Backbone bond lengths (Angstrom), bond angles and torsions (degrees), N, CA, C in turn:
res aa  C-N    CA-C-N  psi(-1)  N-CA   C-N-CA  omega(-1)  CA-C   N-CA-C  phi
1 X - - - 1.508 - - 1.521 105.74 -
2 X 1.354 115.03 128.58 1.459 120.33 -178.00 1.489 107.49 -81.55
3 X 1.303 116.97 160.37 1.564 120.37 179.45 1.552 107.95 -58.15
4 X 1.303 119.46 -38.35 1.492 121.79 -173.22 1.574 107.46 -70.66
5 X 1.332 116.64 -40.41 1.468 119.94 177.70 1.518 110.44 -64.04
6 X 1.283 116.95 -45.76 1.478 121.90 179.66 1.537 108.74 -59.24
7 X 1.347 113.29 -44.10 1.477 114.75 -179.38 1.548 113.71 -65.13
8 X 1.305 116.22 -36.34 1.481 119.65 175.79 1.477 109.71 -63.26
9 X 1.330 120.03 -40.96 1.480 119.95 -178.41 1.539 113.55 -69.09
10 X 1.315 113.32 -31.84 1.467 119.20 176.02 1.499 109.37 -67.26
11 X 1.312 118.03 -42.46 1.473 123.68 -179.20 1.517 107.90 -65.13
12 X 1.324 117.75 -45.20 1.431 121.85 -176.03 1.598 107.90 -66.69
13 X 1.312 116.71 -44.04 1.421 120.05 177.68 1.516 113.95 -60.86
14 X 1.334 112.98 -40.91 1.524 118.49 179.08 1.532 108.85 -66.67
15 X 1.333 117.03 -40.45 1.471 118.50 178.62 1.501 112.86 -62.44
16 X 1.391 116.58 -45.00 1.435 122.77 178.03 1.530 111.41 -55.49
17 X 1.419 110.39 -49.14 1.490 115.40 -179.57 1.552 112.31 -59.52
18 X 1.355 114.91 -41.82 1.419 119.06 -179.20 1.543 111.71 -65.29
19 X 1.331 116.41 -40.14 1.470 121.41 179.34 1.497 110.56 -65.09
20 X 1.386 116.07 -41.52 1.469 123.10 -179.76 1.537 109.19 -65.04
21 X 1.305 113.04 -44.85 1.503 118.66 -178.98 1.519 111.09 -63.39
22 X 1.319 116.20 -29.17 1.484 120.17 -175.77 1.529 109.92 -76.46
23 X 1.360 118.91 -25.18 1.441 120.28 -175.14 1.563 115.82 -54.43
24 X 1.356 114.06 -49.48 1.520 114.35 178.59 1.538 110.95 -61.83
25 X 1.335 116.29 -36.38 1.455 121.13 -179.64 1.498 109.05 -59.25
26 X 1.335 116.90 -41.99 1.481 121.31 -176.08 1.561 107.71 -65.62
27 X 1.348 115.27 -45.05 1.461 121.56 -178.80 1.562 108.09 -61.94
28 X 1.339 117.26 -39.04 1.421 121.70 -176.36 1.532 111.90 -73.53
29 X 1.328 115.88 -11.09 1.519 117.51 179.76 1.473 110.62 -66.71
30 X 1.321 119.79 -26.47 1.475 122.40 -179.83 1.546 109.18 -70.31
31 X 1.327 113.87 128.66 1.506 117.67 178.63 1.513 109.19 -64.33
32 X 1.351 115.37 148.44 1.451 119.34 178.90 1.500 109.90 -96.35
33 X 1.338 117.09 136.52 1.443 123.67 174.77 1.501 108.46 -113.57
34 X 1.313 118.07 102.91 1.491 120.39 173.72 1.471 107.68 -90.33
35 X 1.418 113.79 128.27 1.454 119.64 -178.97 1.503 109.77 -119.07
36 X 1.295 117.94 135.82 1.463 122.43 -178.16 1.552 108.11 -128.40
37 X 1.418 113.26 137.26 1.496 116.19 179.05 1.521 104.80 -149.49
38 X 1.317 113.06 157.44 1.562 120.07 176.07 1.478 111.75 -80.51
39 X 1.381 117.89 -25.61 1.486 117.28 -177.43 1.546 110.32 -71.07
40 X 1.360 114.23 156.76 1.457 120.56 -172.17 1.571 110.13 -81.08
41 X 1.317 114.30 164.63 1.508 117.24 179.69 1.500 111.79 -71.89
42 X 1.382 118.41 -0.93 1.416 120.48 174.10 1.601 112.25 -95.99
43 X 1.291 114.46 -4.41 1.466 122.40 -177.11 1.506 109.34 -70.88
44 X 1.354 114.06 150.72 1.506 119.91 176.50 1.500 109.17 -59.26
45 X 1.344 115.75 -33.56 1.521 118.22 179.73 1.487 113.87 -68.60
46 X 1.353 116.55 -23.94 1.501 117.65 171.67 1.492 110.59 -70.46
47 X 1.285 118.29 -34.27 1.476 119.72 170.75 1.502 112.60 -64.40
48 X 1.341 115.44 -37.99 1.477 120.68 173.41 1.500 112.41 -56.01
49 X 1.290 116.42 -43.78 1.466 118.19 -175.83 1.486 109.78 -77.11
50 X 1.322 122.00 -24.17 1.500 122.87 173.64 1.502 107.78 -65.95
51 X 1.312 116.28 -42.80 1.470 119.20 179.45 1.525 110.70 -64.83
52 X 1.262 116.82 -40.11 1.474 122.85 176.51 1.540 108.96 -58.82
53 X 1.342 114.16 -50.82 1.492 120.57 -177.74 1.516 111.01 -59.87
54 X 1.342 117.69 -41.38 1.458 121.00 -176.57 1.576 107.61 -65.92
55 X 1.312 118.65 -34.41 1.466 120.85 -174.30 1.485 110.45 -76.30
56 X 1.334 119.15 -19.56 1.476 119.38 -177.50 1.523 111.98 -116.95
57 X 1.286 118.56 13.98 1.429 123.32 -171.67 1.533 114.29 -65.30
58 X 1.342 115.31 -22.89 1.441 120.72 174.84 1.532 115.65 -71.27
59 X 1.364 113.75 -20.01 1.419 120.53 -174.61 1.513 116.58 -112.81
60 X 1.355 114.42 -20.34 1.431 119.50 -173.00 1.554 111.65 -144.04
61 X 1.352 115.58 154.36 1.468 120.84 169.51 1.485 105.68 -98.93
62 X 1.361 117.12 114.26 1.468 119.82 -176.46 1.560 108.86 -97.83
63 X 1.346 115.96 133.43 1.454 120.72 174.46 1.524 107.76 -124.08
64 X 1.310 115.61 116.89 1.488 119.44 -179.56 1.494 114.23 -102.84
65 X 1.300 119.43 131.15 1.448 124.48 178.07 1.520 109.83 -122.22
66 X 1.304 118.47 122.04 1.404 123.72 -172.55 1.524 114.42 -119.32
67 X 1.303 117.94 165.26 1.482 120.80 178.62 1.518 113.24 69.68
68 X 1.382 115.36 27.90 1.445 116.10 -177.40 1.462 118.32 60.81
69 X 1.356 117.99 22.12 1.458 122.33 -175.49 1.561 112.19 -74.36
70 X 1.280 117.00 -23.57 1.487 118.15 -178.92 1.555 110.40 -101.13
71 X 1.368 114.67 -51.02 1.431 119.46 174.22 1.547 110.51 -131.32
72 X 1.328 117.15 143.23 1.395 119.84 -176.71 1.505 111.97 -76.75
73 X 1.281 116.72 161.63 1.486 124.78 -178.97 1.554 109.44 -52.97
74 X 1.305 119.09 127.87 1.466 121.85 178.01 1.514 114.61 93.77
75 X 1.366 118.59 -12.58 1.443 120.24 -178.57 1.516 112.63 -104.76
76 X 1.335 116.23 0.11 1.486 117.67 -175.89 1.481 113.29 -68.19
77 X 1.283 117.22 -37.04 1.503 121.81 -178.70 1.497 108.83 -57.73
78 X 1.334 118.25 -53.15 1.451 123.09 -178.00 1.551 109.86 -62.07
79 X 1.283 116.13 -38.87 1.486 120.09 178.35 1.506 110.01 -59.15
80 X 1.311 118.00 -43.50 1.499 120.67 -179.98 1.507 109.89 -66.39
81 X 1.353 117.35 -40.23 1.429 123.53 179.77 1.498 113.76 -64.30
82 X 1.370 116.03 -32.50 1.442 121.13 -179.57 1.532 114.13 -86.43
83 X 1.359 114.53 -4.37 1.478 118.99 179.09 1.533 112.53 84.91
84 X 1.383 116.81 9.00 1.492 120.50 175.72 1.479 114.00 -84.13
85 X 1.305 116.79 -2.13 1.477 122.89 -175.32 1.509 104.81 -157.59
86 X 1.381 113.34 145.11 1.434 118.92 178.88 1.526 114.96 -97.66
87 X 1.376 114.32 -32.59 1.493 120.58 -176.11 1.517 109.32 -142.25
88 X 1.323 114.06 157.81 1.477 120.81 172.84 1.511 109.89 -165.50
89 X 1.323 112.53 166.79 1.488 123.39 171.85 1.543 105.32 -99.40
90 X 1.343 116.50 94.86 1.419 121.10 -171.19 1.537 114.41 -96.66
91 X 1.299 118.68 130.91 1.434 119.98 179.27 1.527 108.77 -70.92
92 X 1.352 116.32 137.97 1.480 117.77 176.59 1.532 113.41 -62.20
93 X 1.397 115.99 -22.96 1.451 120.14 173.45 1.491 112.39 -60.71
94 X 1.347 115.34 -37.46 1.471 119.84 178.06 1.482 111.38 -72.22
95 X 1.370 116.89 -33.33 1.481 117.41 174.56 1.553 111.91 -64.02
96 X 1.335 113.17 -34.49 1.478 116.88 -175.15 1.504 110.76 -71.81
97 X 1.363 118.20 -18.68 1.501 118.29 176.39 1.520 110.91 -62.93
98 X 1.234 115.95 -33.31 1.514 119.32 179.62 1.503 111.85 -101.59
99 X 1.306 119.06 -27.99 1.460 122.28 177.33 1.530 109.80 -125.56
100 X 1.300 119.44 88.03 1.513 123.05 -173.39 1.528 112.15 -51.63
101 X 1.357 118.21 -26.97 1.464 120.56 -176.36 1.523 107.67 -63.51
102 X 1.356 120.16 -25.12 1.435 120.40 -179.49 1.537 111.77 -72.89
103 X 1.324 118.79 -11.49 1.450 119.99 -177.49 1.557 112.31 -64.10
104 X 1.293 117.12 -16.99 1.460 119.22 -178.19 1.503 110.71 -62.09
105 X 1.343 117.35 -37.37 1.491 119.66 -178.19 1.539 112.19 -78.43
106 X 1.316 116.54 -2.90 1.501 121.82 178.04 1.532 109.75 -98.31
107 X 1.256 118.94 -1.19 1.515 122.83 -174.61 1.504 110.07 -72.02
108 X 1.307 115.89 141.08 1.441 124.07 -179.14 1.570 108.09 -69.84
109 X 1.310 115.14 142.25 1.447 124.28 177.02 1.557 113.31 57.09
110 X 1.360 114.37 31.70 1.509 118.45 175.66 1.536 110.50 -86.63
111 X 1.293 117.26 -53.52 1.492 122.46 -178.49 1.487 108.64 -92.24
112 X 1.377 113.52 143.79 1.481 118.94 -177.88 1.557 111.49 -83.93
113 X 1.326 116.72 -36.76 1.484 121.69 -176.04 1.495 108.58 -165.79
114 X 1.347 113.81 -175.80 1.470 120.64 179.15 1.493 113.23 -61.42
115 X 1.338 116.25 -40.51 1.447 118.86 179.80 1.552 112.37 -62.40
116 X 1.301 114.22 -35.72 1.519 120.97 178.71 1.552 109.06 -64.55
117 X 1.335 115.95 -42.97 1.484 122.23 -179.37 1.578 108.03 -62.69
118 X 1.332 114.90 -50.40 1.479 118.09 -178.73 1.515 114.68 -63.99
119 X 1.360 116.62 -32.92 1.454 120.80 176.69 1.482 108.03 -67.01
120 X 1.321 119.30 -44.83 1.407 122.88 -177.60 1.557 111.37 -59.25
121 X 1.333 116.19 -46.54 1.475 120.88 -176.49 1.540 113.06 -69.55
122 X 1.302 116.65 -9.72 1.453 120.28 173.64 1.557 111.83 -100.96
123 X 1.334 115.35 3.10 1.473 120.07 -175.37 1.551 111.64 -94.13
124 X 1.318 115.28 164.01 1.445 120.33 177.53 1.515 114.22 -60.74
125 X 1.382 114.44 -30.62 1.481 121.36 179.68 1.538 109.28 -65.09
126 X 1.371 117.28 -43.02 1.419 120.40 176.89 1.518 112.74 -68.31
127 X 1.319 115.06 -31.48 1.504 120.83 -178.52 1.537 108.51 -62.61
128 X 1.358 117.38 -34.62 1.413 119.24 176.93 1.505 113.23 -68.52
129 X 1.313 118.93 -38.36 1.467 121.09 174.75 1.509 110.53 -66.32
130 X 1.305 116.39 -46.56 1.470 119.54 -178.50 1.527 111.89 -62.55
131 X 1.308 118.25 -40.43 1.454 119.53 177.11 1.564 110.06 -63.82
132 X 1.335 114.91 -35.67 1.490 118.47 179.58 1.516 108.19 -64.27
133 X 1.322 118.46 -37.75 1.510 120.05 -173.69 1.575 105.48 -74.14
134 X 1.307 118.93 -33.63 1.478 119.64 174.51 1.502 113.37 -66.09
135 X 1.309 115.39 -48.60 1.475 120.01 -178.02 1.525 115.01 -67.25
136 X 1.363 116.60 -39.28 1.457 119.21 -171.94 1.491 113.75 -106.20
137 X 1.345 118.06 -22.15 1.489 118.36 -178.50 1.508 110.48 -112.37
138 X 1.303 120.56 -17.57 1.489 121.26 -174.50 1.486 113.11 74.78
139 X 1.358 115.06 31.71 1.448 121.60 -172.83 1.566 110.02 -122.37
140 X 1.315 118.05 120.47 1.504 122.51 175.83 1.544 107.42 -92.53
141 X 1.300 116.00 118.95 1.472 120.60 178.45 1.624 107.23 -90.27
142 X 1.279 114.00 119.19 1.471 118.93 177.88 1.529 113.94 -87.95
143 X 1.312 115.11 -24.35 1.493 117.97 179.24 1.496 113.31 160.95
144 X 1.326 119.03 164.70 1.451 123.83 -179.88 1.550 111.63 -85.90
145 X 1.286 116.67 129.93 1.508 123.10 -178.85 1.556 107.72 -101.43
146 X 1.329 113.29 90.36 1.476 119.52 -178.95 1.529 108.28 -65.88
147 X 1.300 115.49 136.01 1.505 119.14 173.65 1.530 114.60 -135.30
148 X 1.353 115.22 24.77 1.434 119.28 170.91 1.481 112.29 118.92
149 X 1.331 117.31 175.72 1.433 124.85 177.80 1.598 107.21 -99.33
150 X 1.345 115.72 128.46 1.411 116.80 -176.82 1.515 111.78 -76.05
151 X 1.350 112.26 136.06 1.444 123.51 179.87 1.507 110.72 -126.13
152 X 1.330 117.78 160.48 1.498 121.34 -179.29 1.521 110.47 -92.74
153 X 1.354 115.02 123.84 1.395 121.88 176.19 1.496 110.80 -114.80
154 X 1.326 117.76 121.13 1.452 123.31 -173.91 1.507 116.05 -123.46
155 X 1.343 114.70 144.85 1.445 121.31 175.53 1.506 113.24 -81.87
156 X 1.343 119.76 -43.79 1.478 120.45 -179.29 1.578 109.79 -67.42
157 X 1.302 114.51 152.61 1.484 120.47 -179.52 1.526 106.46 -93.98
158 X 1.324 115.80 66.37 1.450 122.98 175.74 1.503 109.26 -121.26
159 X 1.379 114.17 120.12 1.458 115.18 -174.56 1.579 107.70 -75.26
160 X 1.358 115.18 140.35 1.452 123.99 -176.76 1.496 106.63 -109.34
161 X 1.345 117.49 115.14 1.442 120.45 176.02 1.562 110.18 -112.13
162 X 1.317 117.87 -38.45 1.471 121.24 -177.66 1.534 107.07 -135.25
163 X 1.326 117.72 170.37 1.479 122.20 179.55 1.535 110.27 -57.75
164 X 1.314 118.15 -32.28 1.472 119.95 -179.11 1.506 110.60 -60.91
165 X 1.308 121.12 -27.19 1.457 124.57 -178.32 1.544 112.23 -73.68
166 X 1.353 115.71 -12.98 1.465 118.52 179.79 1.568 111.52 -90.55
167 X 1.315 115.08 -2.54 1.521 115.73 180.00 1.482 111.97 -55.63
168 X 1.318 115.98 129.75 1.469 121.32 177.25 1.540 112.50 86.98
169 X 1.320 119.55 -10.05 1.423 121.92 177.58 1.452 114.72 -75.64
170 X 1.336 116.66 120.06 1.507 119.74 179.79 1.524 109.00 -81.99
171 X 1.323 110.88 102.20 1.476 117.97 -171.18 1.529 107.88 -103.45
172 X 1.367 115.50 118.21 1.444 115.57 176.81 1.483 113.55 -67.77
173 X 1.282 116.75 127.67 1.498 125.58 170.77 1.466 109.67 -128.74
174 X 1.353 119.02 150.37 1.457 121.25 176.00 1.489 107.82 -57.57
175 X 1.389 117.54 161.33 1.425 122.51 175.72 1.531 111.84 -69.00
176 X 1.306 114.47 157.13 1.471 118.71 179.58 1.487 113.09 116.55
177 X 1.293 118.51 143.78 1.465 122.64 -174.21 1.544 112.61 -58.96
178 X 1.385 116.19 -42.79 1.465 116.02 -176.03 1.514 109.93 -64.97
179 X 1.300 121.05 -39.72 1.462 122.58 -178.44 1.521 108.16 -69.06
180 X 1.335 119.10 -44.71 1.451 122.52 -178.13 1.498 110.81 -62.99
181 X 1.336 116.51 -37.67 1.468 119.20 179.66 1.498 110.55 -65.49
182 X 1.356 117.58 -39.74 1.482 120.26 178.59 1.532 110.12 -60.23
183 X 1.314 117.17 -41.78 1.449 120.06 178.95 1.512 114.17 -62.08
184 X 1.350 116.03 -37.98 1.468 121.22 178.33 1.523 108.32 -73.86
185 X 1.312 118.42 -36.26 1.486 121.45 -178.99 1.538 110.20 -64.57
186 X 1.310 116.02 -28.78 1.506 122.28 179.58 1.507 108.74 -76.98
187 X 1.300 118.91 -16.57 1.484 122.05 179.78 1.512 113.75 105.13
188 X 1.331 118.18 1.80 1.473 121.61 -176.82 1.510 111.45 -95.66
189 X 1.338 114.92 176.80 1.485 121.25 172.37 1.546 103.49 -104.59
190 X 1.402 116.07 101.05 1.517 119.21 -177.22 1.478 109.97 -68.76
191 X 1.324 115.49 142.65 1.455 126.23 177.27 1.536 109.45 -124.81
192 X 1.277 124.56 116.70 1.430 124.71 178.43 1.572 108.61 -70.55
193 X 1.313 113.69 134.37 1.464 117.12 177.87 1.541 108.58 -160.45
194 X 1.307 116.99 139.27 1.485 119.96 178.28 1.509 111.82 -60.88
195 X 1.276 115.93 146.77 1.465 126.36 -175.91 1.548 107.61 -54.91
196 X 1.355 116.92 -47.70 1.484 121.04 -178.32 1.540 115.58 -63.76
197 X 1.319 115.76 -17.08 1.450 120.04 -176.80 1.528 114.21 -97.49
198 X 1.382 118.52 -1.32 1.425 122.09 -168.76 1.591 108.18 -69.99
199 X 1.302 120.33 -41.67 1.462 123.34 -178.74 1.527 106.36 -54.98
200 X 1.287 118.45 -55.84 1.508 121.86 -175.86 1.526 108.42 -64.03
201 X 1.348 119.72 -37.44 1.494 123.64 177.68 1.557 111.67 -57.95
202 X 1.317 113.10 -42.66 1.483 117.50 178.82 1.530 110.54 -70.68
203 X 1.260 114.55 -43.67 1.506 122.93 -177.85 1.540 111.23 -58.62
204 X 1.344 117.31 -40.13 1.426 120.64 -177.00 1.468 115.84 -93.33
205 X 1.377 116.69 -11.33 1.424 119.58 178.29 1.580 111.57 90.71
206 X 1.358 113.88 8.81 1.505 115.21 177.38 1.530 110.30 -66.76
207 X 1.369 117.05 -25.20 1.435 122.18 170.55 1.519 109.32 -133.89
208 X 1.328 117.58 159.25 1.451 122.76 -178.60 1.520 110.65 -95.61
209 X 1.286 113.27 -23.23 1.528 115.80 -173.28 1.497 111.85 -162.13
210 X 1.373 114.03 178.31 1.387 121.90 176.56 1.497 108.18 -151.44
211 X 1.319 117.75 159.19 1.488 121.11 177.39 1.533 108.86 -121.39
212 X 1.310 114.89 118.37 1.457 121.29 179.93 1.480 109.66 -153.15
213 X 1.322 118.56 157.15 1.426 121.56 167.38 1.567 113.51 -62.98
214 X 1.295 117.04 153.25 1.467 119.23 -172.96 1.546 110.24 -61.98
215 X 1.312 123.38 -37.75 1.512 118.85 178.26 1.543 111.09 -61.01
216 X 1.295 118.52 -34.47 1.492 118.27 176.04 1.481 111.57 -67.64
217 X 1.338 118.86 -38.53 1.436 123.00 177.13 1.514 110.43 -58.81
218 X 1.275 114.12 -44.63 1.500 117.80 176.72 1.503 113.16 -66.18
219 X 1.276 118.22 -48.16 1.443 123.78 -175.00 1.563 112.06 -61.85
220 X 1.308 115.12 -40.83 1.478 120.37 -179.50 1.502 113.52 -91.76
221 X 1.394 115.92 -0.83 1.473 122.82 178.30 1.549 113.85 60.34
222 X 1.307 115.48 30.22 1.480 119.90 177.35 1.512 109.60 -62.68
223 X 1.328 120.23 -28.59 1.471 121.96 -177.34 1.545 111.43 -61.76
224 X 1.348 117.68 -19.41 1.445 119.71 178.47 1.520 112.94 -66.55
225 X 1.384 115.46 -26.10 1.457 117.41 -174.90 1.517 107.86 -120.35
226 X 1.324 120.74 31.34 1.451 126.11 178.06 1.518 107.73 -125.40
227 X 1.328 117.65 157.56 1.452 123.36 173.05 1.540 114.43 -108.56
228 X 1.378 114.48 -17.87 1.452 115.09 -174.74 1.556 110.82 -162.01
229 X 1.320 112.96 163.46 1.484 121.18 176.82 1.529 105.46 -136.67
230 X 1.322 112.74 117.69 1.497 119.90 174.35 1.531 106.66 -96.85
231 X 1.374 114.04 119.86 1.444 122.70 -172.96 1.515 111.31 -78.81
232 X 1.367 116.95 69.80 1.413 121.40 -174.09 1.591 109.86 -77.23
233 X 1.309 116.98 -24.83 1.481 122.01 178.79 1.569 110.36 46.84
234 X 1.339 113.61 47.22 1.488 121.51 -170.45 1.567 112.44 -81.80
235 X 1.298 116.24 -17.94 1.494 116.18 -178.07 1.515 107.42 -151.24
236 X 1.300 117.85 127.66 1.479 123.40 170.27 1.515 104.24 -77.84
237 X 1.327 115.35 111.28 1.494 119.15 -170.32 1.522 110.86 -85.97
238 X 1.332 113.26 134.00 1.440 118.60 170.02 1.497 109.44 -156.77
239 X 1.317 118.24 153.02 1.439 125.12 171.27 1.565 105.24 -111.74
240 X 1.308 112.56 -174.24 1.475 118.69 -175.89 1.491 109.26 -122.63
241 X 1.322 116.88 115.44 1.465 119.95 172.73 1.517 107.54 -73.41
242 X 1.394 112.78 114.68 1.478 116.61 -169.65 1.497 112.46 -140.79
243 X 1.309 115.82 160.05 1.436 121.13 176.89 1.520 111.07 -142.38
244 X 1.312 117.19 167.68 1.407 124.03 178.98 1.551 109.46 -64.51
245 X 1.338 116.03 134.22 1.455 114.72 176.49 1.561 112.23 -67.42
246 X 1.315 115.96 -22.94 1.489 116.54 174.67 1.552 111.72 -64.87
247 X 1.323 115.00 -37.08 1.441 118.07 176.46 1.507 109.23 -69.97
248 X 1.344 118.36 -44.93 1.471 122.90 -178.37 1.481 111.54 -62.63
249 X 1.337 119.28 -44.04 1.422 122.58 -178.31 1.519 114.40 -71.50
250 X 1.326 113.73 -15.69 1.445 121.05 177.62 1.472 113.36 -79.79
251 X 1.337 117.62 -10.99 1.476 123.62 177.50 1.517 112.28 -87.18
252 X 1.311 118.54 148.38 1.388 120.95 169.40 1.526 111.10 -76.23
253 X 1.386 119.19 162.12 1.465 119.70 -175.97 1.526 116.70 -54.59
254 X 1.347 114.71 -34.25 1.453 117.27 -178.93 1.502 111.21 -69.47
255 X 1.341 118.13 -37.49 1.457 124.74 -179.42 1.574 107.30 -70.59
256 X 1.323 116.26 -40.87 1.471 119.22 178.26 1.561 109.82 -57.92
257 X 1.317 114.84 -47.20 1.460 122.21 -177.00 1.607 108.14 -61.31
258 X 1.303 115.05 -40.22 1.410 119.19 178.59 1.540 114.01 -64.69
259 X 1.329 115.47 -43.96 1.415 122.42 178.56 1.503 111.45 -64.25
260 X 1.346 116.87 -42.27 1.435 121.29 -179.17 1.510 110.59 -67.80
261 X 1.364 116.55 -38.10 1.467 119.08 178.62 1.569 111.47 -67.61
262 X 1.330 115.01 -33.70 1.472 119.62 178.08 1.531 111.21 -69.99
263 X 1.315 115.48 -37.51 1.503 120.50 175.41 1.471 110.95 -66.56
264 X 1.339 121.47 -43.41 1.463 126.00 -178.31 1.523 107.12 -62.55
265 X 1.318 118.41 -49.16 1.480 120.92 -178.03 1.553 111.34 -60.93
266 X 1.347 115.53 -47.42 1.485 121.38 -177.37 1.504 108.79 -62.22
267 X 1.367 116.00 -46.17 1.455 120.10 -179.45 1.568 113.03 -58.61
268 X 1.335 112.50 -46.42 1.459 117.89 178.34 1.524 110.69 -61.04
269 X 1.310 122.04 -42.23 1.465 125.98 174.83 1.560 109.04 -53.42
270 X 1.353 113.48 -51.23 1.484 118.16 -173.32 1.569 108.15 -68.15
271 X 1.270 121.83 -37.11 1.465 123.09 179.84 1.472 110.97 -63.37
272 X 1.380 117.01 -44.46 1.472 120.33 179.63 1.529 112.18 -64.46
273 X 1.301 115.51 -38.40 1.459 121.70 -178.87 1.534 110.93 -66.56
274 X 1.385 114.04 -40.29 1.495 117.93 178.25 1.497 113.74 -67.87
275 X 1.364 115.36 -39.14 1.464 121.58 178.90 1.540 110.58 -60.50
276 X 1.350 115.61 -44.95 1.430 120.96 -176.11 1.574 107.28 -69.08
277 X 1.261 118.46 -43.80 1.432 121.19 -178.21 1.564 113.90 -63.78
278 X 1.356 116.08 -38.11 1.405 120.57 178.74 1.517 113.03 -58.08
279 X 1.336 114.67 -37.46 1.465 119.98 -179.65 1.520 112.75 -63.60
280 X 1.356 115.17 -31.44 1.418 122.20 -173.72 1.580 110.87 -83.47
281 X 1.297 117.36 -30.21 1.454 119.79 -162.99 1.544 114.79 -77.11
282 X 1.284 118.29 -31.40 1.496 118.14 179.02 1.542 110.27 -57.73
283 X 1.334 115.96 -41.75 1.421 118.39 179.01 1.558 111.68 -68.36
284 X 1.375 117.42 -36.38 1.404 122.67 177.33 1.520 112.21 -60.37
285 X 1.321 115.54 -49.28 1.445 120.37 -178.88 1.510 110.42 -64.16
286 X 1.350 118.51 -37.94 1.408 120.90 178.91 1.527 109.81 -60.43
287 X 1.362 116.53 -41.41 1.419 121.51 177.60 1.507 114.88 -61.50
288 X 1.318 116.04 -21.31 1.458 123.27 177.83 1.473 113.98 -89.84
289 X 1.351 114.53 4.65 1.460 120.65 176.33 1.479 117.69 95.05
290 X 1.288 119.01 1.95 1.417 124.71 178.54 1.557 111.73 -77.67
291 X 1.273 116.44 140.52 1.512 122.61 173.33 1.498 106.64 -80.58
292 X 1.325 116.79 124.82 1.475 123.79 179.09 1.485 109.01 -119.39
293 X 1.330 119.96 121.76 1.454 121.64 -175.74 1.520 109.01 -154.71
294 X 1.333 115.77 162.88 1.465 122.90 179.83 1.528 107.74 -108.52
295 X 1.334 118.94 119.66 1.478 120.31 176.85 1.465 113.65 -78.20
296 X 1.331 120.63 -166.93 1.425 124.48 -177.54 1.542 106.41 -78.16
297 X 1.342 118.54 94.74 1.479 123.23 -175.95 1.494 111.91 -64.99
298 X 1.318 118.14 -36.05 1.498 120.53 -179.03 1.564 109.76 -63.55
299 X 1.322 114.03 -40.10 1.502 119.61 178.74 1.518 110.54 -62.71
300 X 1.356 114.20 -45.05 1.479 119.46 -178.60 1.527 110.27 -67.22
301 X 1.379 117.77 -44.97 1.459 122.30 -178.43 1.496 110.42 -60.50
302 X 1.299 116.99 -50.77 1.473 122.18 -179.20 1.479 112.97 -60.51
303 X 1.305 117.63 -44.65 1.466 122.14 -179.48 1.538 111.34 -66.22
304 X 1.288 117.53 -46.49 1.472 122.22 -179.33 1.475 111.87 -62.99
305 X 1.380 115.72 -51.19 1.489 115.94 -179.84 1.527 113.72 -61.29
306 X 1.289 115.57 -36.11 1.517 119.57 177.77 1.511 108.72 -61.76
307 X 1.296 117.98 -41.99 1.488 121.84 179.97 1.502 111.30 -62.05
308 X 1.260 118.05 -43.51 1.424 123.61 -178.78 1.538 112.82 -66.20
309 X 1.304 115.48 -48.53 1.448 121.12 178.28 1.520 115.59 -60.04
310 X 1.357 113.98 -31.57 1.411 119.08 179.59 1.538 114.19 -87.92
311 X 1.288 117.20 -2.88 1.477 123.91 -174.04 1.543 112.86 -88.50
312 X 1.296 116.09 166.08 1.434 122.30 173.03 1.534 113.18 -65.63
313 X 1.392 114.61 -27.62 1.470 119.41 -178.38 1.450 110.52 -56.65
314 X 1.348 120.13 -46.19 1.476 121.30 -176.02 1.565 113.56 -61.84
315 X 1.304 115.43 -23.54 1.436 120.40 -177.94 1.551 112.34 -62.71
316 X 1.371 115.24 -25.55 1.436 121.42 179.93 1.468 114.40 -90.61
317 X 1.321 118.73 -5.43 1.429 121.83 -177.18 1.534 112.01 -73.07
318 X 1.339 118.34 143.58 1.438 122.49 179.78 1.503 108.85 -62.82
319 X 1.316 118.50 126.65 1.508 121.62 -175.48 1.498 112.18 -55.92
320 X 1.339 114.75 129.43 1.457 120.84 176.47 1.516 113.58 86.85
321 X 1.322 119.02 -8.59 1.451 119.34 -174.33 1.546 114.70 -70.12
322 X 1.353 113.91 -35.97 1.494 113.60 -178.74 1.558 110.65 -67.95
323 X 1.295 119.50 -29.68 1.439 123.05 172.23 1.529 114.64 -63.98
324 X 1.368 110.44 -41.16 1.438 116.51 178.71 1.508 113.94 -67.22
325 X 1.373 115.02 -39.16 1.459 120.21 175.69 1.516 110.74 -64.01
326 X 1.305 117.00 -43.66 1.489 117.91 178.75 1.525 112.73 -63.45
327 X 1.313 116.48 -28.38 1.477 122.36 -175.31 1.517 111.68 -81.84
328 X 1.331 117.82 -14.30 1.500 119.99 -176.73 1.492 110.83 -66.15
């Protein structure tokens, strides 16, 4: 081997090593998006996030954590604010803990259906709330993730016709003032409990009931330890697909548009899947032996709205917004 040949081989080897060493660095150039949610990996919303991840895979490394395995229910907002998490599916009730004006969208019998929620979040009124969350919380709201209309599922065989019939019922509600207030407004005795503990709570009698959309009841198998579902339809349920404004502001406008489009498409898919599933599940639960019926909705609506309007919560609502929401 001549000196020149040896030198060429050394240069070629060095170049190959440098190129190989550079590969992980190139892969690591993609920003990481860690996403945490309380819903399970079998949930329709987990499919939603897979579609979102597929749409942005050229720009980001997406890591999804489900079932509250990374952060517990209600702690995701603070995790994003502290930089320990880039994205989450955040309950508006948790937003209202820090920004009381957000509590308006948590009020019972405010929204009529999923379409009403979506229309609101595209309106100037919602833009005001979303800008407030960016400025004061450091949270960018990408859109509402509808997951059904919340109904009352009970273990005791007590028919519920009006709010008065819920007196003494230990109704599991998530922690937080907004959730607990809704439970009281319905006429029940609200009991805070983690989502993952609800099945055992019903089974042991620690709670008498829970309120969730029908797809959640199926997914978590709550129907196995319930006797009935009262179709109160007291809250059009949605969370907020959100990310850190630090992450959002770090994107160029083209990437922001791509991420927003991916979120819009994934959210629309999830909404349509939930609407279709809700139609099927009442019959399914009935086949499992549960009593399914509709109570006096006028009595519930009147009572719940009266409780909200008389509460301290409504004092923090943006003036005139409730009328604008109703008019949409």
